[in-house]
All heavy atoms as a GROMACS GRO file, in nm:
protein
  574
    1MET      N    1  16.873   4.210  16.758
    1MET     CA    2  16.911   4.332  16.824
    1MET      C    3  17.055   4.365  16.786
    1MET      O    4  17.143   4.280  16.793
    1MET     CB    5  16.902   4.316  16.977
    1MET     CG    6  16.953   4.438  17.051
    1MET     SD    7  16.960   4.422  17.229
    1MET     CE    8  16.790   4.396  17.268
    2LEU      N    9  17.076   4.488  16.746
    2LEU     CA   10  17.209   4.537  16.716
    2LEU      C   11  17.267   4.592  16.846
    2LEU      O   12  17.202   4.672  16.914
    2LEU     CB   13  17.203   4.648  16.610
    2LEU     CG   14  17.332   4.722  16.581
    2LEU    CD1   15  17.436   4.628  16.520
    2LEU    CD2   16  17.305   4.839  16.488
    3VAL      N   17  17.386   4.551  16.882
    3VAL     CA   18  17.451   4.599  17.003
    3VAL      C   19  17.576   4.675  16.963
    3VAL      O   20  17.662   4.623  16.891
    3VAL     CB   21  17.489   4.481  17.097
    3VAL    CG1   22  17.560   4.533  17.221
    3VAL    CG2   23  17.364   4.402  17.135
    4LEU      N   24  17.585   4.801  17.007
    4LEU     CA   25  17.699   4.886  16.975
    4LEU      C   26  17.761   4.938  17.104
    4LEU      O   27  17.691   4.958  17.204
    4LEU     CB   28  17.655   5.006  16.891
    4LEU     CG   29  17.589   4.974  16.757
    4LEU    CD1   30  17.532   5.101  16.696
    4LEU    CD2   31  17.688   4.910  16.664
    5THR      N   32  17.888   4.964  17.100
    5THR     CA   33  17.957   5.027  17.212
    5THR      C   34  17.990   5.170  17.173
    5THR      O   35  18.043   5.194  17.065
    5THR     CB   36  18.087   4.950  17.244
    5THR    OG1   37  18.054   4.816  17.274
    5THR    CG2   38  18.159   5.012  17.363
    6ARG      N   39  17.955   5.265  17.258
    6ARG     CA   40  17.983   5.406  17.234
    6ARG      C   41  18.046   5.465  17.357
    6ARG      O   42  18.012   5.429  17.470
    6ARG     CB   43  17.854   5.484  17.203
    6ARG     CG   44  17.779   5.437  17.081
    6ARG     CD   45  17.833   5.489  16.949
    6ARG     NE   46  17.958   5.423  16.914
    6ARG     CZ   47  18.049   5.469  16.829
    6ARG    NH1   48  18.032   5.584  16.772
    6ARG    NH2   49  18.158   5.403  16.804
    7LYS      N   50  18.136   5.558  17.338
    7LYS     CA   51  18.196   5.633  17.449
    7LYS      C   52  18.121   5.764  17.466
    7LYS      O   53  18.037   5.801  17.384
    7LYS     CB   54  18.343   5.660  17.418
    7LYS     CG   55  18.428   5.536  17.410
    7LYS     CD   56  18.570   5.570  17.376
    7LYS     CE   57  18.653   5.443  17.364
    7LYS     NZ   58  18.790   5.472  17.319
    8ASN      N   59  18.156   5.837  17.571
    8ASN     CA   60  18.094   5.966  17.598
    8ASN      C   61  18.107   6.057  17.476
    8ASN      O   62  18.213   6.067  17.415
    8ASN     CB   63  18.162   6.031  17.720
    8ASN     CG   64  18.078   6.139  17.780
    8ASN    OD1   65  17.956   6.138  17.773
    8ASN    ND2   66  18.143   6.236  17.841
    9LEU      N   67  17.996   6.122  17.440
    9LEU     CA   68  17.982   6.215  17.328
    9LEU      C   69  17.990   6.149  17.190
    9LEU      O   70  17.993   6.218  17.088
    9LEU     CB   71  18.084   6.330  17.338
    9LEU     CG   72  18.071   6.415  17.465
    9LEU    CD1   73  18.174   6.525  17.464
    9LEU    CD2   74  17.931   6.472  17.479
   10GLU      N   75  17.989   6.016  17.184
   10GLU     CA   76  17.980   5.947  17.056
   10GLU      C   77  17.833   5.921  17.024
   10GLU      O   78  17.750   5.913  17.115
   10GLU     CB   79  18.058   5.816  17.059
   10GLU     CG   80  18.208   5.838  17.065
   10GLU     CD   81  18.287   5.708  17.059
   10GLU    OE1   82  18.232   5.601  17.090
   10GLU    OE2   83  18.405   5.716  17.023
   11SER      N   84  17.802   5.906  16.896
   11SER     CA   85  17.663   5.896  16.852
   11SER      C   86  17.639   5.774  16.766
   11SER      O   87  17.732   5.713  16.713
   11SER     CB   88  17.625   6.020  16.771
   11SER     OG   89  17.640   6.137  16.847
   12VAL      N   90  17.512   5.742  16.752
   12VAL     CA   91  17.462   5.640  16.662
   12VAL      C   92  17.353   5.706  16.579
   12VAL      O   93  17.272   5.783  16.632
   12VAL     CB   94  17.403   5.520  16.738
   12VAL    CG1   95  17.337   5.422  16.644
   12VAL    CG2   96  17.510   5.452  16.821
   13VAL      N   97  17.349   5.678  16.449
   13VAL     CA   98  17.249   5.736  16.361
   13VAL      C   99  17.163   5.624  16.303
   13VAL      O  100  17.216   5.522  16.259
   13VAL     CB  101  17.316   5.816  16.247
   13VAL    CG1  102  17.214   5.865  16.147
   13VAL    CG2  103  17.395   5.933  16.303
   14VAL      N  104  17.032   5.646  16.306
   14VAL     CA  105  16.936   5.552  16.247
   14VAL      C  106  16.863   5.625  16.136
   14VAL      O  107  16.812   5.735  16.158
   14VAL     CB  108  16.835   5.502  16.353
   14VAL    CG1  109  16.734   5.409  16.290
   14VAL    CG2  110  16.908   5.435  16.469
   15GLY      N  111  16.856   5.566  16.018
   15GLY     CA  112  16.789   5.628  15.906
   15GLY      C  113  16.879   5.724  15.832
   15GLY      O  114  17.001   5.712  15.835
   16GLY      N  115  16.817   5.821  15.766
   16GLY     CA  116  16.892   5.922  15.694
   16GLY      C  117  16.951   5.873  15.563
   16GLY      O  118  17.047   5.930  15.513
   17SER      N  119  16.893   5.767  15.507
   17SER     CA  120  16.943   5.715  15.380
   17SER      C  121  16.832   5.716  15.277
   17SER      O  122  16.715   5.742  15.309
   17SER     CB  123  16.997   5.573  15.400
   17SER     OG  124  16.894   5.488  15.445
   18ILE      N  125  16.866   5.688  15.154
   18ILE     CA  126  16.766   5.685  15.047
   18ILE      C  127  16.658   5.583  15.080
   18ILE      O  128  16.687   5.469  15.116
   18ILE     CB  129  16.833   5.652  14.912
   18ILE    CG1  130  16.931   5.763  14.875
   18ILE    CG2  131  16.728   5.633  14.802
   18ILE    CD1  132  17.016   5.733  14.755
   19GLY      N  133  16.533   5.626  15.073
   19GLY     CA  134  16.421   5.539  15.104
   19GLY      C  135  16.380   5.545  15.251
   19GLY      O  136  16.274   5.499  15.289
   20PHE      N  137  16.466   5.600  15.334
   20PHE     CA  138  16.435   5.618  15.477
   20PHE      C  139  16.501   5.747  15.521
   20PHE      O  140  16.604   5.748  15.589
   20PHE     CB  141  16.486   5.499  15.558
   20PHE     CG  142  16.424   5.491  15.695
   20PHE    CD1  143  16.303   5.427  15.714
   20PHE    CD2  144  16.485   5.550  15.804
   20PHE    CE1  145  16.244   5.421  15.840
   20PHE    CE2  146  16.428   5.544  15.930
   20PHE     CZ  147  16.307   5.480  15.948
   21GLU      N  148  16.442   5.860  15.474
   21GLU     CA  149  16.506   5.990  15.491
   21GLU      C  150  16.508   6.040  15.634
   21GLU      O  151  16.596   6.116  15.672
   21GLU     CB  152  16.439   6.094  15.400
   21GLU     CG  153  16.475   6.079  15.254
   21GLU     CD  154  16.407   5.962  15.185
   21GLU    OE1  155  16.301   5.916  15.234
   21GLU    OE2  156  16.460   5.914  15.084
   22ARG      N  157  16.409   6.000  15.714
   22ARG     CA  158  16.408   6.048  15.853
   22ARG      C  159  16.532   6.000  15.925
   22ARG      O  160  16.580   5.890  15.902
   22ARG     CB  161  16.284   6.001  15.926
   22ARG     CG  162  16.162   6.072  15.877
   22ARG     CD  163  16.051   6.060  15.974
   22ARG     NE  164  15.944   6.146  15.931
   22ARG     CZ  165  15.844   6.178  16.006
   22ARG    NH1  166  15.837   6.133  16.128
   22ARG    NH2  167  15.751   6.256  15.962
   23LEU      N  168  16.579   6.084  16.015
   23LEU     CA  169  16.704   6.056  16.084
   23LEU      C  170  16.683   6.063  16.235
   23LEU      O  171  16.620   6.156  16.285
   23LEU     CB  172  16.809   6.160  16.043
   23LEU     CG  173  16.943   6.151  16.113
   23LEU    CD1  174  17.030   6.050  16.039
   23LEU    CD2  175  17.011   6.285  16.114
   24LEU      N  176  16.734   5.966  16.306
   24LEU     CA  177  16.738   5.967  16.451
   24LEU      C  178  16.883   5.959  16.491
   24LEU      O  179  16.954   5.866  16.452
   24LEU     CB  180  16.662   5.848  16.510
   24LEU     CG  181  16.683   5.822  16.660
   24LEU    CD1  182  16.634   5.939  16.744
   24LEU    CD2  183  16.615   5.693  16.701
   25LYS      N  184  16.929   6.057  16.567
   25LYS     CA  185  17.066   6.058  16.616
   25LYS      C  186  17.061   6.046  16.768
   25LYS      O  187  16.995   6.125  16.835
   25LYS     CB  188  17.137   6.187  16.577
   25LYS     CG  189  17.281   6.194  16.625
   25LYS     CD  190  17.348   6.323  16.579
   25LYS     CE  191  17.488   6.334  16.632
   25LYS     NZ  192  17.549   6.464  16.597
   26VAL      N  193  17.129   5.945  16.821
   26VAL     CA  194  17.135   5.921  16.965
   26VAL      C  195  17.280   5.942  17.008
   26VAL      O  196  17.371   5.879  16.953
   26VAL     CB  197  17.088   5.779  17.001
   26VAL    CG1  198  17.092   5.759  17.152
   26VAL    CG2  199  16.949   5.752  16.946
   27THR      N  200  17.300   6.030  17.106
   27THR     CA  201  17.434   6.063  17.153
   27THR      C  202  17.446   6.030  17.301
   27THR      O  203  17.356   6.062  17.379
   27THR     CB  204  17.463   6.213  17.131
   27THR    OG1  205  17.446   6.244  16.994
   27THR    CG2  206  17.605   6.250  17.174
   28VAL      N  207  17.555   5.967  17.338
   28VAL     CA  208  17.586   5.941  17.479
   28VAL      C  209  17.634   6.074  17.538
   28VAL      O  210  17.736   6.128  17.495
   28VAL     CB  211  17.693   5.832  17.496
   28VAL    CG1  212  17.728   5.816  17.644
   28VAL    CG2  213  17.647   5.701  17.436
   29LEU      N  214  17.557   6.129  17.632
   29LEU     CA  215  17.592   6.258  17.692
   29LEU      C  216  17.676   6.243  17.817
   29LEU      O  217  17.762   6.327  17.846
   29LEU     CB  218  17.466   6.337  17.725
   29LEU     CG  219  17.376   6.371  17.607
   29LEU    CD1  220  17.253   6.445  17.656
   29LEU    CD2  221  17.452   6.453  17.504
   30GLU      N  222  17.650   6.136  17.893
   30GLU     CA  223  17.721   6.119  18.021
   30GLU      C  224  17.710   5.974  18.065
   30GLU      O  225  17.607   5.911  18.047
   30GLU     CB  226  17.658   6.211  18.126
   30GLU     CG  227  17.722   6.204  18.262
   30GLU     CD  228  17.652   6.295  18.363
   30GLU    OE1  229  17.550   6.359  18.329
   30GLU    OE2  230  17.701   6.301  18.476
   31ILE      N  231  17.818   5.925  18.122
   31ILE     CA  232  17.818   5.793  18.182
   31ILE      C  233  17.871   5.812  18.324
   31ILE      O  234  17.984   5.856  18.343
   31ILE     CB  235  17.911   5.696  18.106
   31ILE    CG1  236  17.871   5.688  17.959
   31ILE    CG2  237  17.909   5.558  18.171
   31ILE    CD1  238  17.972   5.617  17.871
   32ALA      N  239  17.786   5.783  18.424
   32ALA     CA  240  17.828   5.805  18.563
   32ALA      C  241  17.744   5.718  18.656
   32ALA      O  242  17.623   5.708  18.639
   32ALA     CB  243  17.811   5.952  18.601
   33GLY      N  244  17.809   5.656  18.751
   33GLY     CA  245  17.738   5.580  18.854
   33GLY      C  246  17.648   5.472  18.800
   33GLY      O  247  17.539   5.451  18.851
   34GLY      N  248  17.689   5.405  18.694
   34GLY     CA  249  17.608   5.297  18.640
   34GLY      C  250  17.489   5.345  18.558
   34GLY      O  251  17.403   5.266  18.521
   35ARG      N  252  17.483   5.474  18.528
   35ARG     CA  253  17.373   5.530  18.449
   35ARG      C  254  17.429   5.596  18.324
   35ARG      O  255  17.539   5.651  18.325
   35ARG     CB  256  17.296   5.633  18.530
   35ARG     CG  257  17.233   5.569  18.654
   35ARG     CD  258  17.142   5.663  18.720
   35ARG     NE  259  17.021   5.670  18.639
   35ARG     CZ  260  16.903   5.702  18.686
   35ARG    NH1  261  16.890   5.729  18.813
   35ARG    NH2  262  16.798   5.707  18.609
   36VAL      N  263  17.351   5.594  18.219
   36VAL     CA  264  17.390   5.655  18.092
   36VAL      C  265  17.285   5.759  18.055
   36VAL      O  266  17.165   5.730  18.055
   36VAL     CB  267  17.399   5.548  17.980
   36VAL    CG1  268  17.434   5.614  17.848
   36VAL    CG2  269  17.500   5.441  18.016
   37ARG      N  270  17.328   5.882  18.027
   37ARG     CA  271  17.236   5.986  17.978
   37ARG      C  272  17.250   5.990  17.827
   37ARG      O  273  17.360   6.000  17.774
   37ARG     CB  274  17.272   6.122  18.037
   37ARG     CG  275  17.238   6.132  18.184
   37ARG     CD  276  17.260   6.273  18.239
   37ARG     NE  277  17.170   6.367  18.174
   37ARG     CZ  278  17.208   6.485  18.124
   37ARG    NH1  279  17.333   6.524  18.132
   37ARG    NH2  280  17.120   6.563  18.067
   38LEU      N  281  17.136   5.983  17.758
   38LEU     CA  282  17.133   5.984  17.613
   38LEU      C  283  17.061   6.108  17.563
   38LEU      O  284  16.962   6.151  17.623
   38LEU     CB  285  17.059   5.860  17.561
   38LEU     CG  286  17.116   5.725  17.600
   38LEU    CD1  287  17.023   5.613  17.555
   38LEU    CD2  288  17.255   5.706  17.542
   39GLY      N  289  17.107   6.163  17.454
   39GLY     CA  290  17.040   6.274  17.388
   39GLY      C  291  16.986   6.225  17.255
   39GLY      O  292  17.053   6.150  17.184
   40PHE      N  293  16.864   6.267  17.221
   40PHE     CA  294  16.798   6.224  17.098
   40PHE      C  295  16.771   6.344  17.010
   40PHE      O  296  16.710   6.441  17.054
   40PHE     CB  297  16.665   6.154  17.129
   40PHE     CG  298  16.683   6.026  17.206
   40PHE    CD1  299  16.697   6.028  17.343
   40PHE    CD2  300  16.686   5.905  17.140
   40PHE    CE1  301  16.714   5.911  17.414
   40PHE    CE2  302  16.703   5.786  17.210
   40PHE     CZ  303  16.718   5.790  17.348
   41GLU      N  304  16.814   6.337  16.885
   41GLU     CA  305  16.783   6.439  16.786
   41GLU      C  306  16.700   6.371  16.677
   41GLU      O  307  16.744   6.272  16.618
   41GLU     CB  308  16.910   6.496  16.724
   41GLU     CG  309  16.994   6.575  16.823
   41GLU     CD  310  17.120   6.628  16.760
   41GLU    OE1  311  17.110   6.707  16.663
   41GLU    OE2  312  17.228   6.590  16.806
   42VAL      N  313  16.580   6.424  16.655
   42VAL     CA  314  16.488   6.364  16.560
   42VAL      C  315  16.391   6.473  16.512
   42VAL      O  316  16.375   6.575  16.580
   42VAL     CB  317  16.414   6.245  16.625
   42VAL    CG1  318  16.325   6.292  16.738
   42VAL    CG2  319  16.337   6.162  16.526
   43ASP      N  320  16.329   6.452  16.397
   43ASP     CA  321  16.228   6.548  16.350
   43ASP      C  322  16.126   6.574  16.459
   43ASP      O  323  16.085   6.482  16.531
   43ASP     CB  324  16.156   6.495  16.226
   43ASP     CG  325  16.248   6.482  16.105
   43ASP    OD1  326  16.353   6.550  16.102
   43ASP    OD2  327  16.214   6.404  16.015
   44LYS      N  328  16.080   6.699  16.470
   44LYS     CA  329  15.990   6.735  16.580
   44LYS      C  330  15.855   6.664  16.574
   44LYS      O  331  15.786   6.655  16.674
   44LYS     CB  332  15.968   6.886  16.585
   44LYS     CG  333  15.898   6.943  16.465
   44LYS     CD  334  15.885   7.093  16.478
   44LYS     CE  335  15.819   7.151  16.355
   44LYS     NZ  336  15.806   7.294  16.368
   45ASP      N  337  15.819   6.608  16.460
   45ASP     CA  338  15.691   6.538  16.452
   45ASP      C  339  15.704   6.388  16.482
   45ASP      O  340  15.606   6.315  16.472
   45ASP     CB  341  15.625   6.559  16.315
   45ASP     CG  342  15.708   6.502  16.201
   45ASP    OD1  343  15.832   6.498  16.213
   45ASP    OD2  344  15.649   6.465  16.098
   46VAL      N  345  15.822   6.344  16.522
   46VAL     CA  346  15.844   6.204  16.557
   46VAL      C  347  15.838   6.190  16.710
   46VAL      O  348  15.917   6.254  16.780
   46VAL     CB  349  15.980   6.153  16.505
   46VAL    CG1  350  16.006   6.010  16.551
   46VAL    CG2  351  15.986   6.163  16.354
   47PRO      N  352  15.747   6.109  16.762
   47PRO     CA  353  15.738   6.094  16.907
   47PRO      C  354  15.857   6.015  16.963
   47PRO      O  355  15.904   5.921  16.899
   47PRO     CB  356  15.608   6.017  16.928
   47PRO     CG  357  15.580   5.950  16.798
   47PRO     CD  358  15.645   6.031  16.691
   48VAL      N  359  15.904   6.057  17.079
   48VAL     CA  360  16.012   5.986  17.149
   48VAL      C  361  15.965   5.965  17.293
   48VAL      O  362  15.930   6.061  17.360
   48VAL     CB  363  16.144   6.066  17.147
   48VAL    CG1  364  16.252   5.995  17.226
   48VAL    CG2  365  16.188   6.092  17.004
   49HIS      N  366  15.960   5.841  17.336
   49HIS     CA  367  15.916   5.807  17.471
   49HIS      C  368  16.009   5.702  17.531
   49HIS      O  369  16.068   5.622  17.458
   49HIS     CB  370  15.774   5.746  17.470
   49HIS     CG  371  15.670   5.837  17.417
   49HIS    ND1  372  15.618   5.941  17.489
   49HIS    CD2  373  15.606   5.840  17.297
   49HIS    CE1  374  15.527   6.004  17.416
   49HIS    NE2  375  15.519   5.944  17.300
   50ARG      N  376  16.017   5.700  17.663
   50ARG     CA  377  16.079   5.585  17.729
   50ARG      C  378  15.991   5.465  17.698
   50ARG      O  379  15.869   5.478  17.681
   50ARG     CB  380  16.085   5.607  17.880
   50ARG     CG  381  16.178   5.720  17.921
   50ARG     CD  382  16.194   5.730  18.073
   50ARG     NE  383  16.079   5.691  18.150
   50ARG     CZ  384  15.988   5.775  18.200
   50ARG    NH1  385  15.997   5.904  18.179
   50ARG    NH2  386  15.888   5.729  18.271
   51PHE      N  387  16.050   5.346  17.690
   51PHE     CA  388  15.976   5.227  17.649
   51PHE      C  389  15.855   5.200  17.738
   51PHE      O  390  15.746   5.171  17.690
   51PHE     CB  391  16.067   5.104  17.645
   51PHE     CG  392  15.999   4.981  17.594
   51PHE    CD1  393  15.962   4.971  17.461
   51PHE    CD2  394  15.968   4.876  17.679
   51PHE    CE1  395  15.897   4.858  17.413
   51PHE    CE2  396  15.903   4.763  17.633
   51PHE     CZ  397  15.868   4.753  17.500
   52GLU      N  398  15.872   5.213  17.870
   52GLU     CA  399  15.761   5.183  17.961
   52GLU      C  400  15.645   5.281  17.943
   52GLU      O  401  15.528   5.245  17.958
   52GLU     CB  402  15.808   5.178  18.107
   52GLU     CG  403  15.865   5.306  18.163
   52GLU     CD  404  16.013   5.328  18.134
   52GLU    OE1  405  16.071   5.257  18.051
   52GLU    OE2  406  16.070   5.420  18.198
   53VAL      N  407  15.673   5.406  17.908
   53VAL     CA  408  15.568   5.504  17.881
   53VAL      C  409  15.498   5.468  17.750
   53VAL      O  410  15.375   5.469  17.740
   53VAL     CB  411  15.626   5.646  17.875
   53VAL    CG1  412  15.522   5.746  17.826
   53VAL    CG2  413  15.680   5.687  18.012
   54TRP      N  414  15.577   5.435  17.648
   54TRP     CA  415  15.521   5.397  17.518
   54TRP      C  416  15.427   5.277  17.532
   54TRP      O  417  15.319   5.275  17.475
   54TRP     CB  418  15.634   5.365  17.421
   54TRP     CG  419  15.589   5.318  17.287
   54TRP    CD1  420  15.552   5.397  17.182
   54TRP    CD2  421  15.575   5.183  17.244
   54TRP    NE1  422  15.516   5.317  17.075
   54TRP    CE2  423  15.530   5.185  17.112
   54TRP    CE3  424  15.597   5.060  17.305
   54TRP    CZ2  425  15.506   5.069  17.038
   54TRP    CZ3  426  15.574   4.945  17.232
   54TRP    CH2  427  15.528   4.950  17.101
   55GLU      N  428  15.467   5.176  17.613
   55GLU     CA  429  15.381   5.058  17.635
   55GLU      C  430  15.247   5.098  17.695
   55GLU      O  431  15.142   5.049  17.652
   55GLU     CB  432  15.449   4.958  17.728
   55GLU     CG  433  15.561   4.879  17.664
   55GLU     CD  434  15.622   4.780  17.761
   55GLU    OE1  435  15.656   4.819  17.875
   55GLU    OE2  436  15.633   4.663  17.722
   56LYS      N  437  15.247   5.187  17.794
   56LYS     CA  438  15.122   5.230  17.859
   56LYS      C  439  15.034   5.308  17.763
   56LYS      O  440  14.912   5.289  17.759
   56LYS     CB  441  15.154   5.313  17.983
   56LYS     CG  442  15.210   5.233  18.096
   56LYS     CD  443  15.244   5.321  18.216
   56LYS     CE  444  15.308   5.237  18.324
   56LYS     NZ  445  15.347   5.320  18.439
   57VAL      N  446  15.096   5.396  17.684
   57VAL     CA  447  15.020   5.475  17.588
   57VAL      C  448  14.956   5.383  17.485
   57VAL      O  449  14.838   5.396  17.452
   57VAL     CB  450  15.111   5.580  17.521
   57VAL    CG1  451  15.042   5.646  17.402
   57VAL    CG2  452  15.156   5.685  17.621
   58ARG      N  453  15.032   5.289  17.433
   58ARG     CA  454  14.980   5.196  17.333
   58ARG      C  455  14.872   5.106  17.391
   58ARG      O  456  14.772   5.077  17.326
   58ARG     CB  457  15.094   5.112  17.274
   58ARG     CG  458  15.197   5.191  17.198
   58ARG     CD  459  15.141   5.258  17.077
   58ARG     NE  460  15.107   5.155  16.980
   58ARG     CZ  461  15.049   5.175  16.865
   58ARG    NH1  462  15.018   5.295  16.829
   58ARG    NH2  463  15.022   5.076  16.784
   59ALA      N  464  14.890   5.059  17.514
   59ALA     CA  465  14.791   4.973  17.578
   59ALA      C  466  14.659   5.047  17.598
   59ALA      O  467  14.552   4.987  17.593
   59ALA     CB  468  14.844   4.920  17.712
   60ALA      N  469  14.667   5.178  17.619
   60ALA     CA  470  14.547   5.259  17.639
   60ALA      C  471  14.479   5.292  17.506
   60ALA      O  472  14.371   5.350  17.504
   60ALA     CB  473  14.582   5.387  17.714
   61GLY      N  474  14.545   5.258  17.395
   61GLY     CA  475  14.487   5.284  17.264
   61GLY      C  476  14.497   5.429  17.221
   61GLY      O  477  14.428   5.472  17.130
   62VAL      N  478  14.583   5.504  17.287
   62VAL     CA  479  14.601   5.645  17.255
   62VAL      C  480  14.704   5.658  17.143
   62VAL      O  481  14.810   5.596  17.152
   62VAL     CB  482  14.649   5.724  17.379
   62VAL    CG1  483  14.672   5.870  17.347
   62VAL    CG2  484  14.550   5.708  17.494
   63PRO      N  485  14.675   5.736  17.039
   63PRO     CA  486  14.776   5.754  16.935
   63PRO      C  487  14.902   5.817  16.995
   63PRO      O  488  14.894   5.909  17.076
   63PRO     CB  489  14.711   5.850  16.836
   63PRO     CG  490  14.566   5.847  16.866
   63PRO     CD  491  14.553   5.809  17.011
   64VAL      N  492  15.016   5.767  16.957
   64VAL     CA  493  15.143   5.820  17.008
   64VAL      C  494  15.182   5.940  16.924
   64VAL      O  495  15.205   5.929  16.805
   64VAL     CB  496  15.253   5.712  17.005
   64VAL    CG1  497  15.384   5.768  17.054
   64VAL    CG2  498  15.212   5.592  17.088
   65ARG      N  499  15.186   6.056  16.990
   65ARG     CA  500  15.223   6.180  16.923
   65ARG      C  501  15.331   6.249  17.002
   65ARG      O  502  15.340   6.232  17.123
   65ARG     CB  503  15.101   6.272  16.913
   65ARG     CG  504  14.993   6.217  16.825
   65ARG     CD  505  14.894   6.326  16.788
   65ARG     NE  506  14.796   6.272  16.697
   65ARG     CZ  507  14.671   6.242  16.730
   65ARG    NH1  508  14.630   6.260  16.852
   65ARG    NH2  509  14.589   6.194  16.642
   66PRO      N  510  15.412   6.331  16.936
   66PRO     CA  511  15.515   6.403  17.010
   66PRO      C  512  15.454   6.502  17.108
   66PRO      O  513  15.347   6.558  17.084
   66PRO     CB  514  15.595   6.474  16.901
   66PRO     CG  515  15.506   6.479  16.782
   66PRO     CD  516  15.410   6.361  16.795
   67ALA      N  517  15.521   6.523  17.220
   67ALA     CA  518  15.472   6.616  17.322
   67ALA      C  519  15.500   6.760  17.283
   67ALA      O  520  15.438   6.851  17.330
   67ALA     CB  521  15.538   6.584  17.456
   68GLY      N  522  15.596   6.782  17.198
   68GLY     CA  523  15.634   6.917  17.157
   68GLY      C  524  15.766   6.911  17.085
   68GLY      O  525  15.822   6.804  17.065
   69PRO      N  526  15.818   7.025  17.047
   69PRO     CA  527  15.944   7.025  16.975
   69PRO      C  528  16.057   6.969  17.060
   69PRO      O  529  16.061   6.992  17.181
   69PRO     CB  530  15.968   7.172  16.941
   69PRO     CG  531  15.864   7.250  17.009
   69PRO     CD  532  15.764   7.157  17.069
   70VAL      N  533  16.142   6.893  16.996
   70VAL     CA  534  16.258   6.836  17.065
   70VAL      C  535  16.380   6.918  17.024
   70VAL      O  536  16.417   6.917  16.906
   70VAL     CB  537  16.278   6.687  17.027
   70VAL    CG1  538  16.402   6.632  17.093
   70VAL    CG2  539  16.155   6.607  17.062
   71PRO      N  540  16.439   6.992  17.118
   71PRO     CA  541  16.553   7.076  17.080
   71PRO      C  542  16.675   6.990  17.046
   71PRO      O  543  16.691   6.881  17.101
   71PRO     CB  544  16.579   7.159  17.207
   71PRO     CG  545  16.521   7.080  17.317
   71PRO     CD  546  16.407   7.001  17.257
   72PRO      N  547  16.760   7.039  16.957
   72PRO     CA  548  16.881   6.964  16.926
   72PRO      C  549  16.969   6.951  17.049
   72PRO      O  550  16.971   7.039  17.134
   72PRO     CB  551  16.951   7.048  16.820
   72PRO     CG  552  16.857   7.157  16.781
   72PRO     CD  553  16.748   7.161  16.882
   73VAL      N  554  17.040   6.842  17.059
   73VAL     CA  555  17.129   6.817  17.172
   73VAL      C  556  17.266   6.870  17.139
   73VAL      O  557  17.321   6.839  17.034
   73VAL     CB  558  17.136   6.667  17.203
   73VAL    CG1  559  17.234   6.641  17.316
   73VAL    CG2  560  16.999   6.613  17.237
   74THR      N  561  17.319   6.955  17.225
   74THR     CA  562  17.454   7.005  17.205
   74THR      C  563  17.538   6.969  17.326
   74THR      O  564  17.492   6.980  17.439
   74THR     CB  565  17.454   7.159  17.186
   74THR    OG1  566  17.386   7.219  17.297
   74THR    CG2  567  17.385   7.199  17.059
   75PRO      N  568  17.659   6.922  17.302
   75PRO     CA  569  17.745   6.883  17.415
   75PRO      C  570  17.790   7.002  17.497
   75PRO      O  571  17.787   7.111  17.460
   75PRO     CB  572  17.864   6.815  17.349
   75PRO     CG  573  17.852   6.838  17.203
   75PRO     CD  574  17.718   6.895  17.175
   0.00000   0.00000   0.00000
């Protein structure tokens, strides 16, 4: 597991390089009261789920598909 520290409005990028062109950008939107709000920017055909939802979907044998377009996150 890679562990990174990010401050408010800082991002982490996964992918976007030669051989792995798809890009996932995760931005810390807010840190308050022990909770962190994250924004995800990814191609609209890439599904994004909370882990517990993904586990239930996979356990049910349902193909994981995106629910709809994911709008870009703007601060």
